[in-house]
C-alpha positions in Angstrom: -32.0 -29.8 -13.3 -33.5 -32.7 -10.5 -32.4 -35.9 -9.8 -34.0 -36.1 -6.4 -37.5 -37.8 -5.5 -38.0 -39.7 -9.0 -41.6 -41.5 -9.3 -42.6 -44.9 -8.7 -42.8 -45.9 -12.1 -39.3 -44.4 -13.1 -37.6 -46.4 -10.3 -39.2 -49.5 -11.3 -37.7 -48.8 -15.1 -34.3 -47.7 -13.6 -34.7 -51.3 -11.6 -35.6 -53.1 -14.9 -32.7 -52.0 -17.0 -30.1 -52.3 -14.4 -28.7 -55.4 -16.0 -28.4 -53.8 -19.5 -26.7 -50.8 -18.3 -23.9 -52.5 -15.7 -22.9 -54.6 -19.2 -23.1 -51.6 -21.4 -22.1 -48.7 -19.7 -18.4 -47.7 -18.0 -17.9 -47.6 -14.3 -19.4 -44.2 -13.1 -17.0 -41.5 -11.5 -17.2 -38.6 -9.2 -17.7 -36.6 -12.4 -21.3 -37.2 -12.2 -21.5 -35.2 -9.1 -22.3 -32.1 -10.8 -23.3 -28.5 -10.1 -26.7 -29.6 -10.3 -26.6 -32.3 -7.9 -24.7 -30.6 -5.7 -27.1 -27.8 -5.6 -30.1 -30.6 -5.1 -28.3 -31.6 -2.0 -27.9 -27.9 -0.7 -31.4 -27.4 -1.2 -32.4 -30.2 1.5 -29.8 -29.5 3.7 -30.8 -25.8 3.8 -33.6 -26.4 6.4 -34.4 -24.7 9.6 -34.2 -28.4 11.1 -30.6 -28.9 9.9 -29.0 -25.6 10.9 -31.1 -25.4 14.2 -29.6 -28.5 15.4 -26.0 -27.8 14.6 -26.2 -24.6 16.4 -27.8 -25.9 19.3 -25.5 -28.9 19.5 -22.6 -26.4 19.0 -23.7 -24.8 22.7 -23.2 -28.1 23.9 -19.7 -29.1 22.7 -17.9 -26.0 21.7 -15.9 -26.1 25.6 -15.3 -30.0 24.9 -11.3 -30.7 25.3 -9.6 -33.1 23.0 -9.4 -35.8 25.2 -13.2 -35.5 26.1 -13.9 -35.8 22.5 -11.9 -38.8 21.7 -13.8 -40.4 25.2 -17.0 -39.9 23.4 -15.9 -41.5 20.1 -14.6 -44.6 22.1 -17.9 -44.7 24.0 -19.9 -44.6 20.7 -17.6 -47.3 18.9 -18.1 -49.3 22.4 -21.8 -48.8 22.5 -22.2 -50.1 19.1 -21.4 -53.5 20.3 -23.5 -53.5 23.3 -27.0 -53.6 24.5 -27.1 -49.9 26.5 -26.7 -47.4 23.7 -27.2 -43.8 25.6 -24.8 -41.5 22.9 -26.1 -43.8 19.9 -29.8 -43.7 20.6 -29.5 -40.1 21.4 -28.2 -39.1 18.1 -30.4 -41.8 16.0 -33.7 -40.9 17.7 -33.2 -37.0 17.2 -35.6 -34.8 14.8 -32.8 -34.1 12.4 -31.8 -37.9 12.3 -35.7 -38.4 11.3 -35.4 -35.7 8.7 -32.2 -37.2 7.0 -33.8 -40.8 6.9 -36.8 -39.3 5.3 -34.5 -37.6 2.4 -32.8 -41.0 2.0 -35.6 -43.0 1.9 -37.8 -40.7 -0.4 -35.3 -40.7 -3.0 -35.2 -44.3 -3.8 -31.2 -45.6 -3.5 -29.7 -42.6 -4.7 -28.4 -42.0 -1.7 -26.7 -44.7 0.8 -25.9 -42.6 3.8 -26.2 -38.9 5.3 -25.0 -37.4 8.1 -24.4 -33.9 9.7 -21.4 -33.2 11.9 -21.0 -30.1 14.3 -18.4 -28.0 15.0 -15.9 -29.9 16.7 -16.3 -32.8 14.3 -19.4 -34.8 16.1 -22.1 -36.2 14.4 -25.6 -34.4 15.1 -27.6 -36.6 13.0 -27.6 -39.3 10.7 -29.4 -41.8 8.6 -27.7 -44.7 10.2 -25.2 -45.8 12.8 -21.5 -44.6 11.7 -18.8 -46.6 12.7 -17.4 -43.4 14.9 -18.6 -40.5 16.5 -15.9 -37.9 15.9 -15.1 -37.1 12.0 -12.8 -34.5 13.1 -9.7 -36.7 11.9 -11.1 -37.2 8.7 -11.2 -35.4 5.2 -14.7 -35.1 4.9 -14.6 -32.5 8.2 -11.1 -30.9 7.4 -11.5 -30.3 4.2 -14.7 -28.8 4.5 -15.9 -26.7 7.6 -12.3 -25.5 8.4 -12.0 -24.3 4.8 -14.9 -22.2 4.7 -18.3 -21.6 4.2 -18.3 -22.9 0.4 -16.0 -25.8 0.6 -16.9 -29.1 -1.0 -15.1 -32.2 -1.2 -15.7 -35.1 -3.1 -14.2 -38.1 -2.1 -13.1 -40.9 -4.3 -15.6 -43.5 -5.6 -15.6 -46.9 -4.2 -17.0 -50.0 -5.2 -19.3 -51.9 -2.8 -19.3 -55.4 -3.4 -22.2 -56.0 -1.1 -24.8 -53.9 -3.0 -22.6 -54.0 -6.2 -22.3 -50.2 -6.9 -20.0 -47.6 -7.2 -20.2 -45.0 -4.4 -19.1 -41.7 -3.4 -19.0 -39.0 -0.8 -20.1 -35.8 -1.4 -19.2 -33.5 1.8 -20.1 -29.9 2.2 -19.7 -27.0 4.8 -23.1 -26.0 6.6 -24.1 -22.3 7.3 -26.5 -20.4 9.2 -29.1 -18.2 7.8 -26.3 -15.4 8.0 -24.0 -17.4 5.8 -21.7 -18.3 8.8 -19.9 -21.8 8.7 -21.6 -24.0 11.6 -20.8 -27.6 10.9 -20.3 -30.1 7.8 -22.2 -32.9 5.7 -21.6 -36.0 4.2 -23.6 -37.2 1.7 -22.5 -40.8 0.3 -24.1 -40.9 -3.2 -25.0 -43.9 -5.1 -22.8 -43.1 -8.4 -24.4 -46.4 -10.2 -28.0 -45.1 -9.6 -26.9 -41.6 -10.6 -25.6 -42.8 -13.7 -28.8 -45.0 -14.5 -31.1 -41.7 -13.6 -28.9 -39.4 -16.0 -28.7 -42.1 -19.0 -33.0 -42.4 -18.7 -33.0 -38.4 -18.8 -34.7 -38.2 -15.3 -33.7 -34.5 -15.1 -37.0 -32.9 -14.3 
């Protein structure tokens, strides 16, 4: 069952039916993120560019103290408001970030954000600038990487007033080819779009 990479014709049909579905269907819920959707996400995250990037970053950050991690997070937040952004730029221009950005763009609105996290909770790659650099104090990390290689945590659905869509974050532990936990990923899914695709039967 596939919900990724619909044709442009299907995308146009989705857009044309948006108003009707908004009026005739209930608000989408996280139940839409079923095993098939999770499997699709795992498929594009199970790529050498993903696990090699995390493993390389883990070697750099493994010995960081908590104070150093928080200092990096503070610098990230400050850089978001500054002209010079060395840390932000180093992450956003990485090969992994380019890969995630391409995946997000090619799925025509199904994903609204995605980022990959190393073993201490710092971002390794992302499709857009996040508000913070360190995710280690948040459920997206605490309920995945420390739990084990098969851990999945789906956060509560939230309504985005700017886009008029419901969204939810799918979070999961990431592993290397040997099955060892190396980090985590957060994929924010546009539930409104996912619901439309399911209702239209875009499952192949």
